C-alpha positions as CSV (number, residue, x, y, z in Angstrom):
1,X,26.2,159.4,113.9
2,X,23.5,157.8,111.7
3,X,24.3,154.4,110.2
4,X,22.8,151.8,107.9
5,X,22.5,148.6,110.0
6,X,22.5,146.4,106.9
7,X,25.7,147.8,105.4
8,X,27.6,149.0,108.5
9,X,30.6,146.8,108.2
10,X,30.9,147.5,104.5
11,X,31.6,151.2,105.0
12,X,35.0,152.2,106.1
13,X,34.1,155.8,105.9
14,X,32.1,155.6,108.9
15,X,35.3,155.0,110.9
16,X,36.7,158.3,109.9
17,X,33.6,160.1,111.3
18,X,34.4,159.0,115.0
19,X,35.2,161.9,117.2
20,X,38.1,160.4,119.1
21,X,41.4,159.3,117.8
22,X,41.6,156.1,119.7
23,X,38.0,155.1,118.5
24,X,39.0,155.8,114.9
25,X,42.2,153.6,115.4
26,X,40.0,150.7,116.9
27,X,37.5,151.0,114.2
28,X,39.9,151.0,111.4
29,X,41.8,148.1,112.9
30,X,38.4,146.1,113.2
31,X,37.7,146.9,109.3
32,X,41.2,145.8,108.3
33,X,40.7,142.4,110.4
34,X,37.3,141.9,108.8
35,X,38.7,142.3,105.4
36,X,41.5,139.9,106.0
37,X,39.1,137.2,107.5
38,X,36.8,137.6,104.4
39,X,39.8,137.0,102.2
40,X,40.7,133.8,104.3
41,X,37.0,132.7,103.9
42,X,37.1,132.9,100.2
43,X,40.3,131.0,100.0
44,X,38.9,128.4,102.3
45,X,35.7,128.0,100.2
46,X,37.7,127.5,97.1
47,X,39.8,124.8,98.8
48,X,36.7,123.0,100.1
49,X,35.2,123.3,96.6
50,X,38.2,121.5,95.1
51,X,38.0,118.8,97.8
52,X,34.4,118.4,96.8
53,X,35.5,117.4,93.1
54,X,38.5,115.4,94.4
55,X,37.0,113.2,97.2
56,X,34.0,111.1,96.8
57,X,32.9,111.0,100.6
58,X,32.7,114.7,100.5
59,X,30.6,114.6,97.2
60,X,28.2,112.0,98.7
61,X,27.7,114.2,101.7
62,X,27.3,117.3,99.5
63,X,24.3,115.3,97.9
64,X,22.4,115.4,101.3
65,X,20.1,118.2,101.7
66,X,21.4,120.9,104.1
67,X,25.1,119.9,103.7
68,X,27.1,122.0,101.4
69,X,30.9,121.8,100.6
70,X,32.1,123.5,103.9
71,X,29.9,121.2,106.0
72,X,30.8,118.1,104.1
73,X,34.5,118.9,104.7
74,X,34.0,119.3,108.4
75,X,32.1,116.0,108.7
76,X,34.6,114.1,106.7
77,X,37.4,115.5,108.8
78,X,35.8,114.5,112.1
79,X,34.5,111.1,110.8
80,X,37.6,110.0,109.1
81,X,36.6,106.5,108.4
82,X,33.0,106.0,107.9
83,X,33.4,102.1,107.4
84,X,33.9,101.8,111.3
85,X,30.0,102.2,111.5
86,X,27.9,99.1,111.0
87,X,25.4,100.9,108.6
88,X,24.3,104.2,107.3
89,X,21.8,104.8,110.0
90,X,24.5,104.4,112.7
91,X,26.7,106.8,110.7
């Protein structure tokens, strides 16, 4: 079966071309899981963007090159209290 490596996970029709019923079932199940996870990913991205507007520490981290809203939320969740560091270099 020929496939397009760049768009493989975007085409559910490929799963229907599989020769065995069990292989089709597994492939369709995997495609459904991917769709569900992509939906969750979009929901989390929206929530993280709201946190970016709502919380100043996340906004400050977002201004650092290479740190976006997602990574800023993660760092803020792990660090919790930046004032426990003596200075910005220790942070």
